[in-house]
mmCIF file of the N, C-alpha and C atoms, coordinates in Angstrom:
data_MODEL
# 
_entry.id   MODEL 
# 
loop_
_atom_site.group_PDB 
_atom_site.id 
_atom_site.type_symbol 
_atom_site.label_atom_id 
_atom_site.label_alt_id 
_atom_site.label_comp_id 
_atom_site.label_asym_id 
_atom_site.label_entity_id 
_atom_site.label_seq_id 
_atom_site.pdbx_PDB_ins_code 
_atom_site.Cartn_x 
_atom_site.Cartn_y 
_atom_site.Cartn_z 
_atom_site.occupancy 
_atom_site.B_iso_or_equiv 
_atom_site.pdbx_formal_charge 
_atom_site.auth_seq_id 
_atom_site.auth_comp_id 
_atom_site.auth_asym_id 
_atom_site.auth_atom_id 
_atom_site.pdbx_PDB_model_num 
ATOM 1   N N  . MET A 1 1  ? -6.775 -3.222  12.731  1.00 0.00 ? 1  MET A N  1 
ATOM 2   C CA . MET A 1 1  ? -6.163 -3.430  11.434  1.00 0.00 ? 1  MET A CA 1 
ATOM 3   C C  . MET A 1 1  ? -6.357 -5.021  11.405  1.00 0.00 ? 1  MET A C  1 
ATOM 4   N N  . GLY A 1 2  ? -7.362 -4.942  10.319  1.00 0.00 ? 2  GLY A N  1 
ATOM 5   C CA . GLY A 1 2  ? -7.665 -6.434  9.903   1.00 0.00 ? 2  GLY A CA 1 
ATOM 6   C C  . GLY A 1 2  ? -6.534 -7.141  8.967   1.00 0.00 ? 2  GLY A C  1 
ATOM 7   N N  . ASP A 1 3  ? -5.981 -6.496  8.128   1.00 0.00 ? 3  ASP A N  1 
ATOM 8   C CA . ASP A 1 3  ? -4.863 -7.299  7.209   1.00 0.00 ? 3  ASP A CA 1 
ATOM 9   C C  . ASP A 1 3  ? -3.455 -7.307  7.805   1.00 0.00 ? 3  ASP A C  1 
ATOM 10  N N  . LYS A 1 4  ? -3.308 -8.023  8.650   1.00 0.00 ? 4  LYS A N  1 
ATOM 11  C CA . LYS A 1 4  ? -2.051 -8.236  9.279   1.00 0.00 ? 4  LYS A CA 1 
ATOM 12  C C  . LYS A 1 4  ? -1.037 -9.095  8.265   1.00 0.00 ? 4  LYS A C  1 
ATOM 13  N N  . ILE A 1 5  ? 0.126  -8.697  8.285   1.00 0.00 ? 5  ILE A N  1 
ATOM 14  C CA . ILE A 1 5  ? 1.157  -9.330  7.503   1.00 0.00 ? 5  ILE A CA 1 
ATOM 15  C C  . ILE A 1 5  ? 1.661  -10.463 8.042   1.00 0.00 ? 5  ILE A C  1 
ATOM 16  N N  . LYS A 1 6  ? 1.596  -11.680 7.618   1.00 0.00 ? 6  LYS A N  1 
ATOM 17  C CA . LYS A 1 6  ? 2.018  -12.808 8.437   1.00 0.00 ? 6  LYS A CA 1 
ATOM 18  C C  . LYS A 1 6  ? 3.462  -13.226 7.807   1.00 0.00 ? 6  LYS A C  1 
ATOM 19  N N  . LYS A 1 7  ? 4.253  -13.686 8.661   1.00 0.00 ? 7  LYS A N  1 
ATOM 20  C CA . LYS A 1 7  ? 5.654  -14.119 8.208   1.00 0.00 ? 7  LYS A CA 1 
ATOM 21  C C  . LYS A 1 7  ? 5.525  -15.732 8.149   1.00 0.00 ? 7  LYS A C  1 
ATOM 22  N N  . THR A 1 8  ? 6.236  -16.505 7.033   1.00 0.00 ? 8  THR A N  1 
ATOM 23  C CA . THR A 1 8  ? 5.775  -17.929 7.030   1.00 0.00 ? 8  THR A CA 1 
ATOM 24  C C  . THR A 1 8  ? 7.012  -18.519 8.086   1.00 0.00 ? 8  THR A C  1 
ATOM 25  N N  . ASP A 1 9  ? 6.995  -19.814 8.068   1.00 0.00 ? 9  ASP A N  1 
ATOM 26  C CA . ASP A 1 9  ? 7.928  -20.416 8.952   1.00 0.00 ? 9  ASP A CA 1 
ATOM 27  C C  . ASP A 1 9  ? 9.342  -20.310 8.745   1.00 0.00 ? 9  ASP A C  1 
ATOM 28  N N  . ASN A 1 10 ? 9.749  -19.834 7.522   1.00 0.00 ? 10 ASN A N  1 
ATOM 29  C CA . ASN A 1 10 ? 11.132 -19.665 7.225   1.00 0.00 ? 10 ASN A CA 1 
ATOM 30  C C  . ASN A 1 10 ? 11.387 -18.134 7.390   1.00 0.00 ? 10 ASN A C  1 
ATOM 31  N N  . GLY A 1 11 ? 10.594 -17.298 7.818   1.00 0.00 ? 11 GLY A N  1 
ATOM 32  C CA . GLY A 1 11 ? 10.743 -15.897 8.209   1.00 0.00 ? 11 GLY A CA 1 
ATOM 33  C C  . GLY A 1 11 ? 10.494 -15.022 7.130   1.00 0.00 ? 11 GLY A C  1 
ATOM 34  N N  . PHE A 1 12 ? 10.332 -15.418 5.930   1.00 0.00 ? 12 PHE A N  1 
ATOM 35  C CA . PHE A 1 12 ? 10.001 -14.432 4.721   1.00 0.00 ? 12 PHE A CA 1 
ATOM 36  C C  . PHE A 1 12 ? 8.432  -14.378 4.600   1.00 0.00 ? 12 PHE A C  1 
ATOM 37  N N  . ARG A 1 13 ? 8.252  -13.167 4.019   1.00 0.00 ? 13 ARG A N  1 
ATOM 38  C CA . ARG A 1 13 ? 6.807  -12.829 3.577   1.00 0.00 ? 13 ARG A CA 1 
ATOM 39  C C  . ARG A 1 13 ? 6.737  -13.366 2.223   1.00 0.00 ? 13 ARG A C  1 
ATOM 40  N N  . ASN A 1 14 ? 5.566  -13.796 1.888   1.00 0.00 ? 14 ASN A N  1 
ATOM 41  C CA . ASN A 1 14 ? 5.266  -14.093 0.330   1.00 0.00 ? 14 ASN A CA 1 
ATOM 42  C C  . ASN A 1 14 ? 4.688  -12.569 -0.082  1.00 0.00 ? 14 ASN A C  1 
ATOM 43  N N  . PRO A 1 15 ? 5.357  -11.972 -1.211  1.00 0.00 ? 15 PRO A N  1 
ATOM 44  C CA . PRO A 1 15 ? 4.970  -10.926 -1.867  1.00 0.00 ? 15 PRO A CA 1 
ATOM 45  C C  . PRO A 1 15 ? 3.782  -10.998 -2.585  1.00 0.00 ? 15 PRO A C  1 
ATOM 46  N N  . HIS A 1 16 ? 3.193  -12.184 -2.923  1.00 0.00 ? 16 HIS A N  1 
ATOM 47  C CA . HIS A 1 16 ? 2.015  -12.285 -3.618  1.00 0.00 ? 16 HIS A CA 1 
ATOM 48  C C  . HIS A 1 16 ? 0.825  -12.111 -2.798  1.00 0.00 ? 16 HIS A C  1 
ATOM 49  N N  . ASN A 1 17 ? 0.966  -12.140 -1.470  1.00 0.00 ? 17 ASN A N  1 
ATOM 50  C CA . ASN A 1 17 ? -0.070 -12.200 -0.580  1.00 0.00 ? 17 ASN A CA 1 
ATOM 51  C C  . ASN A 1 17 ? -0.442 -10.847 0.189   1.00 0.00 ? 17 ASN A C  1 
ATOM 52  N N  . LEU A 1 18 ? 0.524  -9.665  -0.257  1.00 0.00 ? 18 LEU A N  1 
ATOM 53  C CA . LEU A 1 18 ? 0.181  -8.648  0.199   1.00 0.00 ? 18 LEU A CA 1 
ATOM 54  C C  . LEU A 1 18 ? -1.242 -7.876  -0.066  1.00 0.00 ? 18 LEU A C  1 
ATOM 55  N N  . PRO A 1 19 ? -1.740 -7.122  0.686   1.00 0.00 ? 19 PRO A N  1 
ATOM 56  C CA . PRO A 1 19 ? -2.951 -6.170  0.391   1.00 0.00 ? 19 PRO A CA 1 
ATOM 57  C C  . PRO A 1 19 ? -2.507 -5.157  -0.939  1.00 0.00 ? 19 PRO A C  1 
ATOM 58  N N  . THR A 1 20 ? -3.695 -4.978  -1.577  1.00 0.00 ? 20 THR A N  1 
ATOM 59  C CA . THR A 1 20 ? -3.376 -3.979  -2.836  1.00 0.00 ? 20 THR A CA 1 
ATOM 60  C C  . THR A 1 20 ? -4.564 -2.940  -2.676  1.00 0.00 ? 20 THR A C  1 
ATOM 61  N N  . LYS A 1 21 ? -4.145 -1.894  -3.389  1.00 0.00 ? 21 LYS A N  1 
ATOM 62  C CA . LYS A 1 21 ? -5.180 -0.685  -3.463  1.00 0.00 ? 21 LYS A CA 1 
ATOM 63  C C  . LYS A 1 21 ? -4.811 -0.093  -4.685  1.00 0.00 ? 21 LYS A C  1 
ATOM 64  N N  . ILE A 1 22 ? -5.925 0.555   -5.232  1.00 0.00 ? 22 ILE A N  1 
ATOM 65  C CA . ILE A 1 22 ? -5.741 1.519   -6.608  1.00 0.00 ? 22 ILE A CA 1 
ATOM 66  C C  . ILE A 1 22 ? -5.606 2.928   -6.319  1.00 0.00 ? 22 ILE A C  1 
ATOM 67  N N  . CYS A 1 23 ? -4.390 3.426   -6.843  1.00 0.00 ? 23 CYS A N  1 
ATOM 68  C CA . CYS A 1 23 ? -4.111 4.753   -6.407  1.00 0.00 ? 23 CYS A CA 1 
ATOM 69  C C  . CYS A 1 23 ? -5.215 5.716   -6.873  1.00 0.00 ? 23 CYS A C  1 
ATOM 70  N N  . ALA A 1 24 ? -5.559 6.739   -6.166  1.00 0.00 ? 24 ALA A N  1 
ATOM 71  C CA . ALA A 1 24 ? -6.396 7.621   -6.569  1.00 0.00 ? 24 ALA A CA 1 
ATOM 72  C C  . ALA A 1 24 ? -6.005 8.862   -7.462  1.00 0.00 ? 24 ALA A C  1 
ATOM 73  N N  . GLY A 1 25 ? -4.695 8.831   -7.474  1.00 0.00 ? 25 GLY A N  1 
ATOM 74  C CA . GLY A 1 25 ? -4.118 9.862   -8.483  1.00 0.00 ? 25 GLY A CA 1 
ATOM 75  C C  . GLY A 1 25 ? -3.914 9.140   -10.101 1.00 0.00 ? 25 GLY A C  1 
ATOM 76  N N  . CYS A 1 26 ? -3.453 7.888   -9.963  1.00 0.00 ? 26 CYS A N  1 
ATOM 77  C CA . CYS A 1 26 ? -3.046 7.535   -11.514 1.00 0.00 ? 26 CYS A CA 1 
ATOM 78  C C  . CYS A 1 26 ? -3.873 6.184   -11.837 1.00 0.00 ? 26 CYS A C  1 
ATOM 79  N N  . GLY A 1 27 ? -4.660 5.663   -10.671 1.00 0.00 ? 27 GLY A N  1 
ATOM 80  C CA . GLY A 1 27 ? -5.685 4.623   -11.112 1.00 0.00 ? 27 GLY A CA 1 
ATOM 81  C C  . GLY A 1 27 ? -5.063 3.269   -11.166 1.00 0.00 ? 27 GLY A C  1 
ATOM 82  N N  . LYS A 1 28 ? -3.610 3.101   -10.948 1.00 0.00 ? 28 LYS A N  1 
ATOM 83  C CA . LYS A 1 28 ? -2.858 1.937   -10.912 1.00 0.00 ? 28 LYS A CA 1 
ATOM 84  C C  . LYS A 1 28 ? -2.983 1.185   -9.582  1.00 0.00 ? 28 LYS A C  1 
ATOM 85  N N  . PRO A 1 29 ? -2.995 -0.297  -9.497  1.00 0.00 ? 29 PRO A N  1 
ATOM 86  C CA . PRO A 1 29 ? -2.713 -0.822  -8.199  1.00 0.00 ? 29 PRO A CA 1 
ATOM 87  C C  . PRO A 1 29 ? -1.406 -0.700  -7.676  1.00 0.00 ? 29 PRO A C  1 
ATOM 88  N N  . PHE A 1 30 ? -1.578 -0.637  -6.311  1.00 0.00 ? 30 PHE A N  1 
ATOM 89  C CA . PHE A 1 30 ? -0.277 -0.679  -5.547  1.00 0.00 ? 30 PHE A CA 1 
ATOM 90  C C  . PHE A 1 30 ? -0.345 -1.455  -4.381  1.00 0.00 ? 30 PHE A C  1 
ATOM 91  N N  . THR A 1 31 ? 0.707  -2.058  -3.890  1.00 0.00 ? 31 THR A N  1 
ATOM 92  C CA . THR A 1 31 ? 0.746  -3.016  -2.761  1.00 0.00 ? 31 THR A CA 1 
ATOM 93  C C  . THR A 1 31 ? 1.238  -2.347  -1.638  1.00 0.00 ? 31 THR A C  1 
ATOM 94  N N  . TRP A 1 32 ? 1.053  -3.129  -0.450  1.00 0.00 ? 32 TRP A N  1 
ATOM 95  C CA . TRP A 1 32 ? 1.301  -2.483  0.826   1.00 0.00 ? 32 TRP A CA 1 
ATOM 96  C C  . TRP A 1 32 ? 2.742  -2.532  1.108   1.00 0.00 ? 32 TRP A C  1 
ATOM 97  N N  . ARG A 1 33 ? 3.105  -1.610  1.764   1.00 0.00 ? 33 ARG A N  1 
ATOM 98  C CA . ARG A 1 33 ? 4.469  -1.479  2.128   1.00 0.00 ? 33 ARG A CA 1 
ATOM 99  C C  . ARG A 1 33 ? 4.802  -1.241  3.699   1.00 0.00 ? 33 ARG A C  1 
ATOM 100 N N  . LYS A 1 34 ? 5.852  -1.665  4.038   1.00 0.00 ? 34 LYS A N  1 
ATOM 101 C CA . LYS A 1 34 ? 6.108  -1.670  5.698   1.00 0.00 ? 34 LYS A CA 1 
ATOM 102 C C  . LYS A 1 34 ? 6.100  -0.350  5.993   1.00 0.00 ? 34 LYS A C  1 
ATOM 103 N N  . LYS A 1 35 ? 6.506  0.790   5.297   1.00 0.00 ? 35 LYS A N  1 
ATOM 104 C CA . LYS A 1 35 ? 6.287  2.069   5.991   1.00 0.00 ? 35 LYS A CA 1 
ATOM 105 C C  . LYS A 1 35 ? 4.991  2.649   5.976   1.00 0.00 ? 35 LYS A C  1 
ATOM 106 N N  . TRP A 1 36 ? 4.064  1.987   5.362   1.00 0.00 ? 36 TRP A N  1 
ATOM 107 C CA . TRP A 1 36 ? 2.559  2.068   5.358   1.00 0.00 ? 36 TRP A CA 1 
ATOM 108 C C  . TRP A 1 36 ? 1.908  1.553   6.549   1.00 0.00 ? 36 TRP A C  1 
ATOM 109 N N  . GLU A 1 37 ? 2.543  0.628   7.400   1.00 0.00 ? 37 GLU A N  1 
ATOM 110 C CA . GLU A 1 37 ? 2.012  -0.285  8.146   1.00 0.00 ? 37 GLU A CA 1 
ATOM 111 C C  . GLU A 1 37 ? 1.027  0.336   9.206   1.00 0.00 ? 37 GLU A C  1 
ATOM 112 N N  . ARG A 1 38 ? 1.434  1.462   9.715   1.00 0.00 ? 38 ARG A N  1 
ATOM 113 C CA . ARG A 1 38 ? 0.580  2.015   10.916  1.00 0.00 ? 38 ARG A CA 1 
ATOM 114 C C  . ARG A 1 38 ? -0.724 2.641   10.120  1.00 0.00 ? 38 ARG A C  1 
ATOM 115 N N  . ASP A 1 39 ? -0.522 3.175   8.990   1.00 0.00 ? 39 ASP A N  1 
ATOM 116 C CA . ASP A 1 39 ? -1.675 3.818   8.382   1.00 0.00 ? 39 ASP A CA 1 
ATOM 117 C C  . ASP A 1 39 ? -2.461 3.479   7.106   1.00 0.00 ? 39 ASP A C  1 
ATOM 118 N N  . TRP A 1 40 ? -2.225 2.180   6.900   1.00 0.00 ? 40 TRP A N  1 
ATOM 119 C CA . TRP A 1 40 ? -2.719 1.658   5.647   1.00 0.00 ? 40 TRP A CA 1 
ATOM 120 C C  . TRP A 1 40 ? -4.025 1.886   5.222   1.00 0.00 ? 40 TRP A C  1 
ATOM 121 N N  . GLU A 1 41 ? -4.894 2.056   6.260   1.00 0.00 ? 41 GLU A N  1 
ATOM 122 C CA . GLU A 1 41 ? -6.181 2.335   5.989   1.00 0.00 ? 41 GLU A CA 1 
ATOM 123 C C  . GLU A 1 41 ? -6.443 3.805   5.245   1.00 0.00 ? 41 GLU A C  1 
ATOM 124 N N  . THR A 1 42 ? -5.540 4.604   5.653   1.00 0.00 ? 42 THR A N  1 
ATOM 125 C CA . THR A 1 42 ? -5.742 6.029   5.156   1.00 0.00 ? 42 THR A CA 1 
ATOM 126 C C  . THR A 1 42 ? -4.777 6.279   3.900   1.00 0.00 ? 42 THR A C  1 
ATOM 127 N N  . VAL A 1 43 ? -3.859 5.394   3.341   1.00 0.00 ? 43 VAL A N  1 
ATOM 128 C CA . VAL A 1 43 ? -3.106 5.749   2.255   1.00 0.00 ? 43 VAL A CA 1 
ATOM 129 C C  . VAL A 1 43 ? -3.948 5.647   0.864   1.00 0.00 ? 43 VAL A C  1 
ATOM 130 N N  . ARG A 1 44 ? -3.951 6.848   0.201   1.00 0.00 ? 44 ARG A N  1 
ATOM 131 C CA . ARG A 1 44 ? -4.586 6.766   -0.935  1.00 0.00 ? 44 ARG A CA 1 
ATOM 132 C C  . ARG A 1 44 ? -3.917 6.867   -2.500  1.00 0.00 ? 44 ARG A C  1 
ATOM 133 N N  . PHE A 1 45 ? -2.458 7.263   -2.193  1.00 0.00 ? 45 PHE A N  1 
ATOM 134 C CA . PHE A 1 45 ? -1.900 7.490   -3.378  1.00 0.00 ? 45 PHE A CA 1 
ATOM 135 C C  . PHE A 1 45 ? -0.512 6.582   -3.332  1.00 0.00 ? 45 PHE A C  1 
ATOM 136 N N  . CYS A 1 46 ? -0.117 6.217   -4.536  1.00 0.00 ? 46 CYS A N  1 
ATOM 137 C CA . CYS A 1 46 ? 1.010  5.261   -4.806  1.00 0.00 ? 46 CYS A CA 1 
ATOM 138 C C  . CYS A 1 46 ? 2.564  5.842   -4.492  1.00 0.00 ? 46 CYS A C  1 
ATOM 139 N N  . SER A 1 47 ? 2.429  7.138   -4.814  1.00 0.00 ? 47 SER A N  1 
ATOM 140 C CA . SER A 1 47 ? 3.886  7.934   -4.565  1.00 0.00 ? 47 SER A CA 1 
ATOM 141 C C  . SER A 1 47 ? 3.497  9.317   -4.186  1.00 0.00 ? 47 SER A C  1 
ATOM 142 N N  . ASP A 1 48 ? 4.533  9.879   -3.862  1.00 0.00 ? 48 ASP A N  1 
ATOM 143 C CA . ASP A 1 48 ? 4.526  11.519  -3.563  1.00 0.00 ? 48 ASP A CA 1 
ATOM 144 C C  . ASP A 1 48 ? 4.041  12.288  -4.838  1.00 0.00 ? 48 ASP A C  1 
ATOM 145 N N  . ALA A 1 49 ? 4.541  11.850  -6.011  1.00 0.00 ? 49 ALA A N  1 
ATOM 146 C CA . ALA A 1 49 ? 4.117  12.650  -7.360  1.00 0.00 ? 49 ALA A CA 1 
ATOM 147 C C  . ALA A 1 49 ? 2.761  12.378  -7.590  1.00 0.00 ? 49 ALA A C  1 
ATOM 148 N N  . CYS A 1 50 ? 1.908  11.200  -7.348  1.00 0.00 ? 50 CYS A N  1 
ATOM 149 C CA . CYS A 1 50 ? 0.686  10.973  -7.544  1.00 0.00 ? 50 CYS A CA 1 
ATOM 150 C C  . CYS A 1 50 ? -0.201 11.988  -6.514  1.00 0.00 ? 50 CYS A C  1 
ATOM 151 N N  . ARG A 1 51 ? 0.478  12.045  -5.329  1.00 0.00 ? 51 ARG A N  1 
ATOM 152 C CA . ARG A 1 51 ? -0.139 12.774  -4.260  1.00 0.00 ? 51 ARG A CA 1 
ATOM 153 C C  . ARG A 1 51 ? -0.204 14.306  -4.585  1.00 0.00 ? 51 ARG A C  1 
ATOM 154 N N  . LYS A 1 52 ? 0.917  14.833  -5.223  1.00 0.00 ? 52 LYS A N  1 
ATOM 155 C CA . LYS A 1 52 ? 1.175  16.228  -5.460  1.00 0.00 ? 52 LYS A CA 1 
ATOM 156 C C  . LYS A 1 52 ? 0.073  16.388  -6.690  1.00 0.00 ? 52 LYS A C  1 
ATOM 157 N N  . GLU A 1 53 ? -0.063 15.619  -7.384  1.00 0.00 ? 53 GLU A N  1 
ATOM 158 C CA . GLU A 1 53 ? -0.697 15.784  -8.635  1.00 0.00 ? 53 GLU A CA 1 
ATOM 159 C C  . GLU A 1 53 ? -2.338 15.664  -8.276  1.00 0.00 ? 53 GLU A C  1 
ATOM 160 N N  . GLY A 1 54 ? -2.811 14.800  -7.265  1.00 0.00 ? 54 GLY A N  1 
ATOM 161 C CA . GLY A 1 54 ? -3.966 14.753  -6.641  1.00 0.00 ? 54 GLY A CA 1 
ATOM 162 C C  . GLY A 1 54 ? -4.338 16.036  -5.892  1.00 0.00 ? 54 GLY A C  1 
ATOM 163 N N  . ALA A 1 55 ? -3.442 16.620  -5.516  1.00 0.00 ? 55 ALA A N  1 
ATOM 164 C CA . ALA A 1 55 ? -4.015 17.922  -4.748  1.00 0.00 ? 55 ALA A CA 1 
ATOM 165 C C  . ALA A 1 55 ? -4.184 18.969  -5.654  1.00 0.00 ? 55 ALA A C  1 
ATOM 166 N N  . ARG A 1 56 ? -3.854 19.040  -6.856  1.00 0.00 ? 56 ARG A N  1 
ATOM 167 C CA . ARG A 1 56 ? -3.851 20.035  -7.723  1.00 0.00 ? 56 ARG A CA 1 
ATOM 168 C C  . ARG A 1 56 ? -5.396 19.949  -8.479  1.00 0.00 ? 56 ARG A C  1 
ATOM 169 N N  . GLU A 1 57 ? -5.850 18.660  -8.443  1.00 0.00 ? 57 GLU A N  1 
ATOM 170 C CA . GLU A 1 57 ? -7.269 18.564  -9.001  1.00 0.00 ? 57 GLU A CA 1 
ATOM 171 C C  . GLU A 1 57 ? -8.351 18.826  -8.274  1.00 0.00 ? 57 GLU A C  1 
# 
């Protein structure tokens, strides 16, 4: 996991430094979320709706 999220000295993350990807479903950029921490490399869609729509095509 090369893109580790670092906290600053005051304990807060800077939201402008989070990694981003382009959604395979809608083509819009989306940013890293804590719930994707373990599998960020395999995340392709920004939402369940995009994932379901992508499965149909």
